[in-house]
N, C-alpha and C positions, 0 to 999 in steps of 0.2 A: 495605878494609872502610869503608863509609859508614854512619854512625849518625845518628839523630835523637833528641834528648832534648827532651821536652816535659812540660808540666804547668802547673798554676796558678802564677801569680807567688808566689814565696816558698817553693817546695818544694825548692829546691836545684839547679835545672837547671844554672846556671853553674858552681857548684863541682864537681859531678859531671862535667859536660862537659869541664872543664879537666883533671880527674884522668884521664879517659879519653884525652884528647888526649896527655897526657904519657906515660901507661902504654903506649899503642899507637902512639905517634909519628904522631898524626893532626893534621890542620890543624883548628884550632878556629875556628868561624864562628858569630857571634852574629847572630840575625835582625835586630835593630835596626841593628847596624853594617853588615850586608850591604845592608839597605834604603837606608840613608843613602848608602853608597858608590855604589849603583846608581841613586840619585835616585828611589826608589820611595816613595810615600806622602807624607803631609802631617801637620803637627801640628794638633791640635784645640785648642779653647779651654782645655783642662786641660793643654796642652803635652805631650800624649801622641801618639806617632807612630801614625797610622792607616795600616795597610799593606793595599793592594789584593791580596787573596789570589791571584787568578789570575795577575796580572802577576808577583808575587813567585815563585809556583810555577814559572812558565815560566823566569824568569831563574835561579832556584836549580837547576832541572834542567839547564839549559845549563851552569852552573858545575860541577855534579856529573859531567857528561859529560867535561869537560876536566880535572877534578881527582878523583883517587881518594884514599881514606884521609882522609875528612872527618868531623868531628862537628859537626852543626848544632844549635844551642841556641836554643830560643824557645817562647814560649807559643802563638803563633798557628800554629806549624808543625803542630799537630794538625789544623788546618782544611784542609790541603793534602796532596797526594800527591807526595812526593819519591822519587826513585830511590835508596832506601837499603836496606841489608841488614837492619837492625833498628831498631825504634822503642822507645825507652825512655821509659816513662811514669812519672814520679815522683809519688807521692801523699804526703799528710801528714795527720795527725789535725787536724781543724778547730780545736781548741783551741790546738795548737802553731802552726798556720798563722796564727791571729789574733795570737798573740804575736810571731811573726816579722814580720808586716806592720806591727804597731804599732811595733816596734823600728826599722823602716825609715822611720817617719814617715808612713805611709799615712793618709789621712783616714779617718774612720769610714765614710763612704759607700764609699770604695774598698776598705776591708777587707771590708765586707759583700758587695760585688759579687764579690770573689774567693772569699770563704767560700761564697757561693751556688754559684759555678761548681764549686768542689771538691765541695760537697754533692750536686749533681745529676750528677756524673760527666761534666761538659761535655767535658773533654779525652778521656776514655776513649771516649765515644760517637763523637766525631769521628775518633779514631784507628781505631776498629773499622769506621767507615764508609769510610775511605780506605785501609786496609791489611789484609792477611790477618792472622788471629789468630796465625798461626805467626811473624809478624815482631814481635809485641808482647812486650816484657818489662816487666812492671809491678812496681815496687818501692815499698814504703812507706818513705819517707824519715823520718829522725829528726834529733835534734840532733848525732848523731855521724856526720859525713860519711864517716869511714874505715870504719865498720861498714856503712853504706849502700853504699859503693863495693865492699867485699868481697862483700856479698850479690849485687850486680850482676855482678861478675866471675864468680861461681859460675854465673850464669844465661846468661852470654854464651857 
């Protein structure tokens, strides 16, 4: 089983992805780590890694051909089409998201950028453009990762 976990930064992708990896004995792959390992992308002026979508998509799909039972975790994964069985889209209430991002030390501008993305369903629109609706599992995340995980397990 190959899974993709995506959503706006701060929704809990990494926590849930690692829980899935442990529960189902999947290899956990973070998009940023994968990009750096494969020398994809470059850092911008804000020291953020900018990933070229098509190149990442090509290399990730090659990786998925050779590796089964993988969970890919990342925000920009919604913008590409990977050979996965399910796409898990995590969502969160904007007020909760703002608090999470502030607690991470995000700048006001970066918080607003991510709140805007969540508010306009950026990731969902891209997921539905790249995957069939039957592959999508949409979960509203909250501050209790265990409850979110149990809800997700019921939908898998």
